C-alpha positions, 0 to 999 in steps of 0.5 A: 500499499505504501508503495502505491502511495509513493508511486502516485506522489512521484507521478504527481511530482513529475506532472507538476514539473512538466506543467511548470515547464509548459507554463513557463514556455508559453509565458516566454513565447507570449513575452517574446511576441509582446516585445516584438510588437514594441 
């Protein structure tokens, strides 16, 4: 049972990192477009 909890926690941690990276890349692209317009 504890093993399953560890696996679930690990998956959530990985998805959390992936989510942050995706958000940062989207924000970076948006900032790049805004800077280019000016």
